[in-house]
C-alpha positions in Angstrom: 100.0 92.1 116.0 98.3 95.0 114.4 98.1 96.4 110.5 100.4 99.5 111.8 103.2 97.0 113.4 103.4 95.2 110.1 103.6 98.6 108.1 106.2 99.6 110.5 108.1 96.2 110.1 108.0 96.8 106.3 109.0 99.9 106.1 112.4 99.1 108.5 112.8 95.9 106.3 112.4 98.3 102.8 114.6 101.3 104.1 116.3 101.4 101.0 115.1 100.4 97.7 116.1 96.2 96.9 117.3 95.6 93.7 114.0 94.3 92.1 112.9 98.1 92.3 115.9 99.1 90.1 113.9 100.9 87.0 110.6 101.0 88.7 108.4 103.9 88.9 105.2 103.2 91.0 103.0 105.0 94.2 101.0 102.4 95.4 98.0 103.2 97.7 97.2 100.5 100.2 93.6 101.3 101.6 92.6 99.1 104.7 89.0 99.1 105.7 87.7 97.3 108.9 88.7 98.2 112.7 92.0 98.8 112.1 91.1 101.1 108.7 94.0 103.5 107.2 95.4 104.3 104.2 98.9 104.0 103.5 101.3 104.9 100.3 104.3 103.7 99.1 106.4 105.6 96.4 109.2 104.2 94.4 111.1 106.9 92.3 114.8 107.0 91.2 115.4 103.9 93.3 114.2 105.5 96.6 111.3 104.6 98.9 108.8 106.6 100.4 106.1 105.9 102.6 103.2 108.0 104.1 100.1 107.6 106.1 97.2 109.2 103.8 97.0 110.0 100.4 99.9 112.5 99.8 100.9 111.2 96.4 98.5 110.2 92.9 98.5 106.3 93.2 99.4 104.5 90.0 98.2 101.2 91.6 95.7 101.1 94.7 95.3 98.0 96.8 91.8 97.3 98.2 92.0 95.1 101.5 90.2 94.3 105.2 92.3 94.3 108.2 92.0 90.9 108.5 93.0 90.0 105.3 95.9 92.5 105.0 96.7 90.4 108.7 96.1 86.6 107.0 98.8 87.6 104.2 101.5 88.9 106.2 101.5 86.3 108.6 101.3 83.4 105.9 98.0 82.3 106.2 96.7 83.2 103.1 98.1 83.8 99.7 97.9 87.2 97.9 96.9 85.5 94.9 93.9 82.9 96.4 92.9 86.7 97.8 92.7 88.2 95.0 90.5 85.4 92.9 88.0 85.4 95.9 87.9 88.9 96.0 89.5 89.6 99.1 91.7 91.6 97.2 90.8 94.4 94.7 93.2 96.3 92.8 92.5 99.3 90.4 95.5 100.6 88.5 98.5 98.5 87.1 98.4 95.4 88.2 101.6 94.2 87.1 103.0 96.7 89.6 100.6 95.1 92.4 102.5 91.3 91.5 105.8 92.9 91.5 104.9 94.2 95.1 103.8 91.2 96.1 106.8 89.2 94.7 108.8 91.8 96.8 107.3 91.8 100.1 107.5 88.2 100.2 110.8 87.8 99.5 111.3 90.5 102.5 109.0 89.8 105.1 
């Protein structure tokens, strides 16, 4: 499975804003490095989700991770909190938003 496959699966799973996002206003930017390098954004506004490839929005939380790290987190081989503590993930911006997103993704993927 590729990074793009996982992102597409997430888009389908989260096509409607889950109740956990009520009241959340955020723009997440996911910067993936490595062979499958890409940038994706998830904008949460008025309980609606907007996905984009590239950087059309100004992020409130930017997450940096390698393609292999992303794939390991998606498969359950790597815990996101452990990845953060060991430097495999770097976060700029609002950490609380990153933790909220992590909990939502864990529940829905």
